[in-house]
C-alpha angles and dihedrals in degrees: 000000000000127000136188125236121240121241095242092055090048091052091051090051094048095045095046091047091051091049090048094050092046094049093045090049093050090046091052090048092052092047092047093053097043109104094193092057090049091049090054090046093049091048091053095042111042116203099026120119135213090266090058091051092050092046091052090048091051092049089050090052092050093048092049097053100035098089098043094046094048089046091054092048091048092049092048092051094043091052091050102043114016144343133267131258126224093250092054090049090050093048093048089048091054092046093048092047090049092049090050093048093048090050092047093049090060087066100186106168092169091077123066088199090061090055092048093050091046090053092047090049090051091050090053092052095043091048089051091052092045091052087057092054090049090052092048089050091052091049093050091051094054 
């Protein structure tokens, strides 16, 4: 059975994804410009240059925002063109939970941007779960 996503849920997804990408980008910018973090990185990894440090930071940024951005794009397209199946909802739930757990495991309380992106990731997952309960409620009424 396929169902369509409501506009308010879509707006929550798009806004929280935008906040997550912005906060992760600002966090990567701050980490890339911090000379003390680079000094610690260079001390732990002999032979690597500043370019390597910045490249690893950029890859970390890309990996962190890949799941939420593709989720937002998928939800936008599924609202516009078709519905969603149960298996796709289950898979996106697993991916969003995994992205939230990986973000929570990093546990960097020194950065306010980390806390903002953790909260936005949590909002994405909770919204995904709440959409499921809305759909189950609609199914039980019909």
